VOPAGU-2260 file (C-alpha; in pm, 1 decimal, decimal comma):
REM VOPAGU-2260
SITE   aa  ch    i         X         Y         Z
SITE  MET   A    0      -1,3      46,9      -6,0
SITE  ALA   A    1     151,1     326,2    -110,0
SITE  PRO   A    2     205,0     586,0     187,3
SITE  ALA   A    3     -78,3     817,4     321,2
SITE  ALA   A    4      13,3    1180,0     108,3
SITE  ASP   A    5      94,3    1419,2     331,1
SITE  VAL   A    6    -168,2    1684,9     361,0
SITE  SER   A    7    -102,0    1868,9     648,3
SITE  GLY   A    8      14,8    2180,6     459,7
SITE  PRO   A    9     226,7    2464,9     513,6
SITE  THR   A   10     380,2    2455,7     848,3
SITE  THR   A   11     386,8    2785,0    1075,1
SITE  SER   A   12     767,9    2797,5    1136,9
SITE  SER   A   13     829,8    2723,1     759,2
SITE  LEU   A   14     605,4    3055,8     654,1
SITE  LEU   A   15     601,7    3307,7     952,1
SITE  SER   A   16     916,6    3506,5     714,7
SITE  ALA   A   17     995,9    3848,9     755,9
SITE  GLN   A   18    1037,9    3875,0     394,5
SITE  PRO   A   19     996,9    4205,5     278,9
SITE  LEU   A   20     683,1    4224,6      71,6
SITE  MET   A   21     869,9    4364,0    -255,5
SITE  ASP   A   22    1066,5    4038,0    -267,4
SITE  LEU   A   23     759,3    3824,2    -310,1
SITE  TYR   A   24     676,3    3993,1    -658,8
SITE  MET   A   25     807,8    3933,5   -1015,2
SITE  ASP   A   26     612,8    4213,0   -1176,8
SITE  MET   A   27     626,1    4508,2    -941,8
SITE  GLU   A   28     475,1    4763,1   -1189,2
SITE  ASP   A   29     178,6    4939,4    -998,8
SITE  ILE   A   30     180,8    4714,6    -684,9
SITE  GLU   A   31     227,9    5033,9    -491,4
SITE  LYS   A   32     -89,5    5157,6    -592,2
SITE  ASP   A   33    -291,9    4841,2    -500,5
SITE  MET   A   34    -127,2    4864,4    -169,4
SITE  GLU   A   35    -229,6    5234,0    -128,8
SITE  GLU   A   36    -595,3    5159,1    -209,7
SITE  ILE   A   37    -602,3    4913,2      94,0
SITE  GLY   A   38    -408,7    5137,5     335,3
SITE  GLU   A   39     -89,0    4911,5     347,5
SITE  THR   A   40     235,1    4967,2     442,3
SITE  GLU   A   41     530,8    4759,1     560,8
SITE  GLU   A   42     415,0    4879,3     958,4
SITE  VAL   A   43      36,2    4825,9     902,7
SITE  ARG   A   44     113,5    4470,3     776,8
SITE  GLU   A   45     325,5    4351,0    1041,8
SITE  LYS   A   46      83,4    4498,9    1304,3
SITE  SER   A   47    -236,8    4349,8    1167,6
SITE  LEU   A   48     -44,4    4007,6    1136,2
SITE  ASN   A   49      56,3    4012,8    1479,3
SITE  SER   A   50    -305,0    4133,0    1606,0
SITE  MET   A   51    -456,8    3872,2    1391,8
SITE  ARG   A   52    -224,5    3589,8    1526,9
SITE  ALA   A   53    -261,0    3702,9    1868,5
SITE  TRP   A   54    -638,1    3663,6    1858,8
SITE  LEU   A   55    -605,0    3327,4    1649,0
SITE  ARG   A   56    -416,1    3202,4    1952,7
SITE  GLY   A   57    -651,6    3333,7    2221,5
SITE  HIS   A   58    -972,8    3202,0    2006,0
SITE  ALA   A   59   -1094,0    2875,8    2210,7
SITE  ALA   A   60   -1274,3    2710,5    1916,3
SITE  ILE   A   61   -1045,2    2737,8    1662,9
SITE  ARG   A   62    -766,1    2495,0    1618,8
SITE  ASN   A   63    -496,4    2419,3    1403,3
SITE  CYS   A   64    -522,6    2693,7    1189,8
SITE  ARG   A   65    -273,3    2831,1     939,5
SITE  GLU   A   66     -88,6    3191,4    1074,4
SITE  ASP   A   67     173,3    3209,9     782,3
SITE  ARG   A   68     124,7    3561,8     611,2
SITE  ALA   A   69       8,4    3435,3     282,7
SITE  PHE   A   70    -299,1    3265,6     469,9
SITE  LEU   A   71    -388,6    3555,4     720,7
SITE  LEU   A   72    -328,8    3841,0     507,8
SITE  ARG   A   73    -596,2    3773,1     258,8
SITE  PHE   A   74    -809,1    3794,9     519,3
SITE  LEU   A   75    -659,3    4130,4     617,0
SITE  ARG   A   76    -640,3    4258,1     279,5
SITE  PHE   A   77   -1013,5    4152,3     183,8
SITE  GLN   A   78   -1079,8    4416,8     479,2
SITE  LYS   A   79    -838,5    4680,5     414,6
SITE  HIS   A   80    -653,6    4574,4     723,5
SITE  GLN   A   81    -946,0    4626,3     992,7
SITE  VAL   A   82    -843,8    4376,6    1226,2
SITE  LEU   A   83   -1146,7    4307,5    1350,4
SITE  LYS   A   84   -1347,2    4297,4    1030,5
SITE  SER   A   85   -1095,1    4029,0     908,2
SITE  CYS   A   86   -1111,1    3828,6    1222,0
SITE  SER   A   87   -1461,4    3778,2    1172,9
SITE  VAL   A   88   -1415,1    3709,1     789,1
SITE  LEU   A   89   -1193,8    3430,1     895,3
SITE  GLU   A   90   -1421,2    3280,0    1144,9
SITE  SER   A   91   -1720,1    3278,5     878,6
SITE  TYR   A   92   -1486,4    3146,7     608,5
SITE  LEU   A   93   -1368,7    2838,2     847,5
SITE  ARG   A   94   -1758,4    2799,9    1001,5
SITE  MET   A   95   -1873,7    2784,4     637,0
SITE  ARG   A   96   -1586,9    2520,3     508,1
SITE  LYS   A   97   -1750,1    2305,3     789,0
SITE  ASN   A   98   -2094,8    2375,8     764,9
SITE  HIS   A   99   -2070,8    2299,9     369,9
SITE  PRO   A  100   -1826,2    2063,2     342,8
SITE  HIS   A  101   -1961,1    1935,7     -13,1
SITE  TRP   A  102   -1881,2    2259,5    -146,4
SITE  PHE   A  103   -1576,1    2372,5      21,9
SITE  GLN   A  104   -1368,2    2058,2     158,2
SITE  ASN   A  105   -1177,3    1791,1     -20,1
SITE  LEU   A  106   -1046,0    2023,9    -303,3
SITE  ASP   A  107    -852,4    1780,5    -443,3
SITE  VAL   A  108    -750,5    1781,7    -822,6
SITE  ARG   A  109    -684,5    1414,6    -828,4
SITE  ASP   A  110   -1069,7    1356,1    -759,0
SITE  GLU   A  111   -1193,9    1236,3   -1089,2
SITE  LYS   A  112   -1447,2    1448,3   -1146,6
SITE  LEU   A  113   -1252,7    1773,6   -1045,8
SITE  LYS   A  114    -970,0    1663,1   -1283,8
SITE  GLU   A  115   -1221,7    1607,4   -1573,8
SITE  LEU   A  116   -1360,8    1979,7   -1509,0
SITE  VAL   A  117   -1026,4    2123,2   -1483,0
SITE  ASN   A  118    -882,6    1961,9   -1805,0
SITE  SER   A  119   -1195,0    2033,2   -2020,5
SITE  GLY   A  120   -1172,5    2394,2   -1935,5
SITE  TYR   A  121   -1470,6    2439,8   -1712,5
SITE  VAL   A  122   -1262,7    2643,2   -1450,2
SITE  PHE   A  123    -887,8    2726,4   -1494,2
SITE  ALA   A  124    -689,8    3001,4   -1425,2
SITE  LEU   A  125    -517,3    3166,2   -1785,1
SITE  PRO   A  126    -122,9    3190,0   -1786,4
SITE  GLY   A  127    -116,3    3551,4   -1838,1
SITE  LYS   A  128    -243,8    3863,6   -1651,0
SITE  ASP   A  129    -512,2    4122,0   -1786,9
SITE  SER   A  130    -348,8    4506,5   -1827,4
SITE  GLU   A  131    -415,2    4555,5   -1442,9
SITE  GLY   A  132    -191,1    4294,2   -1383,8
SITE  ARG   A  133    -477,9    4039,0   -1229,2
SITE  ARG   A  134    -495,3    3689,7   -1261,9
SITE  ILE   A  135    -784,2    3612,1   -1471,6
SITE  VAL   A  136   -1001,5    3277,9   -1370,5
SITE  PHE   A  137   -1138,3    3124,2   -1764,8
SITE  SER   A  138   -1446,2    2906,2   -1752,4
SITE  VAL   A  139   -1623,8    2737,6   -2057,1
SITE  ALA   A  140   -1948,0    2699,1   -1868,2
SITE  ARG   A  141   -2069,1    2432,2   -2120,6
SITE  VAL   A  142   -1844,6    2129,7   -2085,5
SITE  LEU   A  143   -2022,6    2066,2   -1723,0
SITE  ASP   A  144   -2255,5    1770,9   -1781,3
SITE  PRO   A  145   -2556,8    1833,0   -1566,4
SITE  SER   A  146   -2646,6    1461,9   -1638,5
SITE  ARG   A  147   -2309,2    1367,2   -1465,0
SITE  HIS   A  148   -2190,6    1655,1   -1240,9
SITE  THR   A  149   -2334,2    1815,6    -993,1
SITE  ASN   A  150   -2343,4    2176,9    -785,6
SITE  SER   A  151   -2066,7    1968,3    -535,6
SITE  ASP   A  152   -1873,2    1890,1    -840,5
SITE  ALA   A  153   -1934,8    2289,6    -986,7
SITE  MET   A  154   -1826,6    2464,1    -713,7
SITE  ARG   A  155   -1564,7    2269,9    -568,6
SITE  ALA   A  156   -1391,9    2302,3    -920,3
SITE  HIS   A  157   -1415,4    2669,8    -881,4
SITE  LEU   A  158   -1331,8    2668,7    -496,4
SITE  LEU   A  159   -1018,7    2459,5    -647,1
SITE  THR   A  160    -910,7    2752,3    -840,1
SITE  PHE   A  161    -975,0    3033,9    -624,4
SITE  GLU   A  162    -812,3    2883,4    -335,8
SITE  ALA   A  163    -492,7    2814,1    -517,9
SITE  LEU   A  164    -487,1    3133,2    -670,3
SITE  LEU   A  165    -509,5    3302,8    -308,9
SITE  GLU   A  166    -204,9    3155,2    -206,3
SITE  GLU   A  167     -61,1    3422,6    -428,7
SITE  GLU   A  168     -24,6    3752,2    -267,3
SITE  GLU   A  169     -25,3    3956,9    -565,1
SITE  THR   A  170    -337,6    3801,1    -677,7
SITE  GLN   A  171    -469,1    3921,6    -288,9
SITE  LEU   A  172    -374,2    4280,0    -366,1
SITE  ARG   A  173    -477,9    4341,2    -726,6
SITE  GLY   A  174    -764,8    4114,1    -699,8
SITE  PHE   A  175    -937,5    3857,4    -971,7
SITE  THR   A  176   -1045,3    3908,5   -1365,5
SITE  TYR   A  177   -1324,8    3656,6   -1453,3
SITE  ILE   A  178   -1400,5    3550,7   -1813,5
SITE  PHE   A  179   -1701,4    3345,9   -1834,8
SITE  ASP   A  180   -1783,3    3144,2   -2194,8
SITE  CYS   A  181   -2152,5    3135,8   -2154,4
SITE  SER   A  182   -2240,9    3039,9   -2503,5
SITE  ALA   A  183   -2450,6    2711,2   -2588,3
SITE  LEU   A  184   -2620,7    2721,7   -2222,9
SITE  SER   A  185   -2932,9    2619,3   -2157,0
SITE  LEU   A  186   -3176,5    2615,8   -1861,7
SITE  SER   A  187   -3044,5    2252,1   -1811,8
SITE  TYR   A  188   -2738,3    2339,4   -1697,8
SITE  ILE   A  189   -2902,8    2537,4   -1404,6
SITE  SER   A  190   -3108,9    2227,3   -1319,2
SITE  ILE   A  191   -2832,0    2113,7   -1075,0
SITE  TRP   A  192   -2927,7    2423,4    -880,4
SITE  SER   A  193   -3226,0    2454,7    -649,5
SITE  PRO   A  194   -3308,3    2859,6    -570,4
SITE  THR   A  195   -3259,0    2823,3    -227,7
SITE  GLU   A  196   -2885,7    2679,9    -316,3
SITE  VAL   A  197   -2796,1    2945,6    -536,2
SITE  THR   A  198   -2900,0    3208,4    -294,6
SITE  LYS   A  199   -2732,5    3018,4     -37,5
SITE  MET   A  200   -2445,4    3020,5    -269,6
SITE  PHE   A  201   -2428,5    3366,4    -368,6
SITE  GLY   A  202   -2464,1    3480,6      -1,7
SITE  ILE   A  203   -2223,9    3293,3     195,2
SITE  CYS   A  204   -1918,6    3324,9     -93,3
SITE  GLU   A  205   -1955,3    3679,0    -164,5
SITE  LYS   A  206   -1938,4    3760,8     200,3
SITE  ASN   A  207   -1710,9    3484,3     344,1
SITE  LEU   A  208   -1466,6    3376,5      55,5
SITE  PRO   A  209   -1162,0    3655,0      92,6
SITE  MET   A  210   -1195,8    3770,3    -283,7
SITE  ARG   A  211   -1132,4    4090,1    -450,4
SITE  HIS   A  212   -1383,3    4032,4    -776,9
SITE  LYS   A  213   -1261,7    4327,4    -983,5
SITE  ASP   A  214   -1379,0    4248,2   -1368,8
SITE  ILE   A  215   -1640,5    4004,8   -1448,2
SITE  ASN   A  216   -1715,0    3917,4   -1846,5
SITE  LEU   A  217   -1967,0    3727,3   -1966,5
SITE  LEU   A  218   -1912,9    3587,7   -2310,9
SITE  SER   A  219   -2213,0    3502,3   -2569,0
SITE  LEU   A  220   -2472,3    3497,6   -2277,5
SITE  PRO   A  221   -2796,4    3309,1   -2489,3
SITE  PHE   A  222   -3110,5    3537,6   -2445,6
SITE  PRO   A  223   -3304,3    3221,4   -2236,9
SITE  MET   A  224   -3042,9    3249,6   -1986,2
SITE  ARG   A  225   -3101,4    3645,2   -1895,5
SITE  ALA   A  226   -3332,1    3595,7   -1628,3
SITE  VAL   A  227   -3136,3    3394,4   -1482,2
SITE  PHE   A  228   -2808,3    3606,9   -1505,7
SITE  GLU   A  229   -3026,3    3883,5   -1374,2
SITE  PHE   A  230   -3135,7    3678,6   -1085,2
SITE  CYS   A  231   -2820,0    3614,1    -981,5
SITE  LYS   A  232   -2683,4    3907,4   -1038,9
SITE  GLY   A  233   -2980,7    4037,1    -796,5
SITE  LEU   A  234   -2796,8    3826,6    -514,9
SITE  LEU   A  235   -2498,2    4012,6    -492,8
SITE  SER   A  236   -2390,2    4394,1    -372,3
SITE  ASP   A  237   -2436,4    4664,5    -581,6
SITE  LYS   A  238   -2042,2    4704,7    -569,2
SITE  ILE   A  239   -1988,8    4355,1    -781,1
SITE  ARG   A  240   -2326,0    4437,2   -1007,1
SITE  ARG   A  241   -2154,4    4736,3   -1137,3
SITE  ARG   A  242   -1827,2    4521,3   -1204,7
SITE  PHE   A  243   -2030,0    4261,3   -1448,1
SITE  ALA   A  244   -1993,3    4304,9   -1843,3
SITE  VAL   A  245   -2178,6    4105,6   -2097,7
SITE  HIS   A  246   -1980,6    4049,7   -2447,5
SITE  SER   A  247   -2164,5    3948,5   -2757,2
SITE  SER   A  248   -1878,2    3830,0   -2950,7
SITE  ILE   A  249   -1497,0    3747,5   -2862,1
SITE  GLU   A  250   -1417,0    4040,8   -3074,1
SITE  LYS   A  251   -1593,1    4282,3   -2828,6
SITE  LEU   A  252   -1389,1    4104,3   -2534,6
SITE  GLU   A  253   -1080,7    4185,3   -2737,8
SITE  ILE   A  254   -1180,9    4530,9   -2756,6
SITE  LYS   A  255   -1207,5    4527,4   -2373,8
SITE  LEU   A  256    -907,2    4317,1   -2314,2
SITE  GLY   A  257    -667,8    4564,5   -2528,9
SITE  ASP   A  258    -345,1    4477,6   -2698,9
SITE  SER   A  259    -270,6    4222,7   -2475,2
SITE  ALA   A  260    -621,5    3973,1   -2558,6
SITE  SER   A  261    -412,3    3744,5   -2826,4
SITE  SER   A  262    -151,5    3693,6   -2590,5
SITE  ILE   A  263    -388,4    3629,3   -2278,4
SITE  LEU   A  264    -683,0    3384,5   -2450,0
SITE  PRO   A  265    -662,2    3069,9   -2570,6
SITE  LEU   A  266    -629,6    2968,2   -2924,3
SITE  GLU   A  267    -980,7    2901,9   -2945,3
SITE  TYR   A  268   -1092,4    3262,7   -2879,7
SITE  GLY   A  269    -787,9    3421,0   -3055,8
SITE  GLY   A  270    -509,4    3382,6   -2846,5
SITE  THR   A  271    -198,6    3135,2   -2954,0
SITE  VAL   A  272    -186,2    2880,9   -2670,1
SITE  PRO   A  273    -419,9    2578,9   -2709,8
SITE  LEU   A  274    -692,4    2584,1   -2451,6
SITE  ALA   A  275    -576,1    2171,0   -2361,3
SITE  GLN   A  276    -222,8    2326,2   -2280,6
SITE  MET   A  277    -330,8    2589,8   -2067,3
SITE  THR   A  278    -565,3    2369,9   -1850,6
SITE  ALA   A  279    -247,2    2127,4   -1842,6
SITE  GLN   A  280     -48,2    2354,2   -1688,6
SITE  TRP   A  281    -303,3    2491,5   -1466,9
SITE  ALA   A  282    -358,1    2122,5   -1355,8
SITE  GLU   A  283      23,5    2075,0   -1269,0
SITE  HIS   A  284     -14,7    2393,8   -1062,2
SITE  LEU   A  285    -286,3    2238,7    -869,2
SITE  GLU   A  286     -85,7    1905,6    -816,5
SITE  ASN   A  287     204,6    2126,0    -668,8
SITE  SER   A  288     -35,7    2300,5    -453,2
SITE  ARG   A  289    -200,7    1986,8    -340,1
SITE  SER   A  290     -78,3    1974,8     -35,3
SITE  SER   A  291    -171,1    2311,1     107,4
SITE  LEU   A  292    -503,4    2277,7     -19,3
SITE  LEU   A  293    -614,2    1981,5     126,5
SITE  GLY   A  294    -414,2    2106,7     447,8
SITE  LEU   A  295    -681,0    2357,4     488,7
SITE  ASP   A  296    -960,8    2054,2     560,4
SITE  SER   A  297    -719,3    2022,9     884,5
SITE  ILE   A  298    -838,9    2339,8    1048,9
SITE  VAL   A  299   -1028,6    2292,2    1353,9
SITE  VAL   A  300   -1362,5    2518,1    1440,4
SITE  GLU   A  301   -1599,2    2394,2    1708,2
SITE  ASP   A  302   -1952,8    2452,8    1702,4
SITE  ALA   A  303   -2032,7    2856,1    1834,9
SITE  LYS   A  304   -2155,0    2815,3    2201,4
SITE  ILE   A  305   -2429,2    3039,8    2330,2
SITE  ALA   A  306   -2342,1    3198,3    2658,2
SITE  VAL   A  307   -2470,0    3531,1    2865,6
SITE  LYS   A  308   -2133,6    3683,9    2908,5
SITE  THR   A  309   -2052,9    3968,7    3169,5
SITE  LYS   A  310   -1988,0    4313,8    3084,0
SITE  ALA   A  311   -1598,0    4214,3    3148,6
SITE  GLU   A  312   -1642,7    3876,7    2986,2
SITE  ARG   A  313   -1723,6    4076,3    2630,5
SITE  SER   A  314   -1455,5    4306,7    2698,7
SITE  SER   A  315   -1210,8    4083,5    2750,4
SITE  ILE   A  316   -1209,2    3960,9    2345,3
SITE  TRP   A  317   -1006,5    4338,3    2294,7
SITE  SER   A  318    -705,6    4212,6    2523,7
SITE  TYR   A  319    -602,6    3957,3    2199,4
SITE  LEU   A  320    -571,8    4269,4    1949,4
SITE  PRO   A  321    -268,3    4434,8    2090,7
SITE  SER   A  322    -323,6    4739,8    1775,5
SITE  PHE   A  323    -694,8    4791,9    1968,4
SITE  SER   A  324    -527,8    4795,0    2290,8
SITE  GLN   A  325    -268,9    5043,3    2174,9
SITE  SER   A  326    -491,6    5279,1    2008,2
SITE  THR   A  327    -705,2    5276,9    2304,1
SITE  SER   A  328    -485,8    5288,2    2581,6
SITE  GLY   A  329    -560,7    5629,3    2816,8
SITE  SER   A  330    -894,0    5642,4    2673,5
SITE  VAL   A  331   -1186,9    5739,2    2912,4
């Protein structure tokens, strides 16, 4: 019998590096602009990380949680270094994963259906970046087979790609661009979802996944699917809704992408590299990230216990946040 795979994920000792942020990026153009947008400096970053680690170590319900910068910074950057909100999102994220394991756990590229969906182009990350330096999530939605695939397969395929990209600090800062090829979709494709599941999925994902959705492009959306699109868009915040664009043709998408379109898109969409080659490259990346992705399942969060707290007990949580304690010392 083959030895069990190591899915413990990165260790805290190996990832708590004090390496300056600038050393982590290959392309530093405009990175200062992204940092300024969320109010990040080296001092703010280190102070926020220390506060969040202190909160985690004092949280009785969370155990074995990653404390490395790549993991914690995704939450801090999502909330622009507001530590209390970042801690809240992290806890909600962990409870989301626990409460919906069929969607958020076992993100294993070796899973037969996930591997099939990635290799066929259902969802993967393009090798290139857009003009803003963002990673691009590309999806050929029609390759999902509603007679064989479930909504759990669809969700885990997306989460597999999202979680892998969130390991990249540059992506945490710059956010995501999306291109969804909706051509040939029919109402049969939404049969795997109930209205309740769709509402739940959009609600928990927008609030609890630490992703900065910057640009969302739908290509060749069939007319019968427009009503479905409007329903789904209505479940999102105004900020996210404003970032949607619907393109009737590849040519119109290329206009939006600009001169870089031919170097970004797959060959089948006007680029130079075949889609199959791009998906194989992404599958290899997911294989290399397999241990850290499966390691997320080892984080333990216990069920919340409802208890009546005294005023002193309610106040004691702030002591786990050094930045808060320092900012309020001497106040009356």
